[in-house]
C-alpha positions in Angstrom: 78.3 92.8 69.4 80.5 91.1 72.0 79.1 88.5 74.4 81.1 87.5 77.5 80.4 85.0 80.3 82.0 85.7 83.6 80.2 83.4 86.0 79.3 79.7 85.7 76.0 79.2 87.5 75.2 76.5 90.0 72.2 74.3 89.3 69.8 76.5 91.3 70.5 79.7 89.4 69.6 81.0 85.9 69.8 84.2 83.8 66.8 85.9 82.5 67.8 85.1 78.9 70.5 83.2 77.0 73.0 83.9 74.2 70.7 82.6 71.5 67.9 85.1 72.4 70.4 88.0 72.6 71.7 87.1 69.1 68.1 86.8 67.9 67.1 90.3 69.0 70.4 92.1 68.4 72.6 92.0 65.2 76.3 91.2 65.3 76.9 94.6 63.6 75.6 96.5 66.6 78.3 98.0 68.9 77.0 96.4 72.1 78.8 94.6 74.9 76.7 91.9 76.7 78.0 90.5 80.0 76.5 87.4 81.7 77.4 87.5 85.4 80.1 90.2 85.4 78.7 91.1 88.8 76.9 88.9 91.2 74.1 91.5 91.8 73.2 94.9 90.6 74.6 98.0 92.5 73.8 101.6 91.7 76.7 103.7 90.5 78.1 106.0 93.1 77.4 109.0 90.9 73.6 108.3 91.0 72.4 110.6 93.8 68.7 109.6 93.9 68.4 105.9 93.0 64.8 104.6 92.6 63.6 102.1 95.2 63.7 98.6 93.8 61.2 96.1 95.2 62.4 93.1 93.3 65.6 91.5 92.1 67.4 93.1 89.2 67.8 90.6 86.3 69.3 93.0 83.8 70.6 96.5 83.3 71.6 98.5 80.2 73.8 101.5 80.3 74.9 104.1 77.8 77.8 106.5 78.6 78.7 109.8 77.1 80.6 108.1 74.2 77.4 106.1 73.4 79.0 102.8 74.5 76.1 100.4 75.2 76.6 97.7 77.8 74.0 95.0 78.8 74.5 93.3 82.1 72.6 90.1 83.1 72.6 89.0 86.7 72.0 85.5 88.1 68.7 84.9 89.8 67.4 81.9 91.8 65.3 79.5 89.6 62.8 79.3 92.5 62.2 83.1 92.2 62.2 83.3 88.4 59.7 80.9 86.8 59.7 79.8 83.2 56.8 82.2 82.4 59.0 85.1 83.5 61.7 84.0 81.2 59.2 83.8 78.3 58.1 87.3 79.2 61.7 88.5 79.2 62.2 87.1 75.7 58.9 88.4 74.2 58.5 91.8 75.9 61.7 92.8 77.8 64.3 92.2 75.1 62.3 94.1 72.5 62.0 97.0 75.0 65.7 96.9 75.6 66.3 96.9 71.8 64.1 100.0 71.5 65.9 101.7 74.3 69.3 101.0 72.7 68.0 102.2 69.4 66.8 105.5 71.0 70.2 106.0 72.6 72.0 105.5 69.3 69.8 108.0 67.3 70.3 110.7 69.9 72.4 113.6 68.6 75.7 114.1 70.4 74.4 117.3 72.1 71.5 115.3 73.7 73.9 113.1 75.7 74.4 114.8 79.1 75.7 111.9 81.2 75.3 108.2 81.8 71.8 106.7 81.2 70.7 103.4 82.6 67.7 101.1 82.0 67.2 98.7 84.9 64.9 95.7 84.8 63.8 94.0 88.0 61.5 91.1 88.7 59.2 91.6 91.7 57.8 88.0 91.6 54.9 88.8 89.3 56.2 91.2 86.6 59.2 92.9 85.2 59.5 96.6 86.3 61.5 99.1 84.3 63.5 102.0 85.7 65.3 104.7 83.7 68.1 106.8 85.3 70.3 109.6 84.2 73.3 110.8 86.2 76.5 112.6 85.5 
């Protein structure tokens, strides 16, 4: 596992989780790249022809390409829009869900991988919403 920080946050921003929680849920032996703030906000890949409608702010996305390279991206969000209870929910429910999604990607046979798969988590102000995409 490789964890990288690309953006120092100002005092009004936060990430949905932290390095300690990532290390708690994922082992160092897993072949995963974790990026904090690589991009300022989430954007759909240009190859995604029918993106879902997102009604909240994307706080994290996970992608798996044809080579089964797993990448977790965490995006900054305003502390005013992301309360402490949301962070706890992310640690207790969302991270285990991401771990399960990553595990399911890793156990797929090579013939089952048809393109890029993404798992997108957004916060609508009340709950985390999950979206799964597949595109070529």
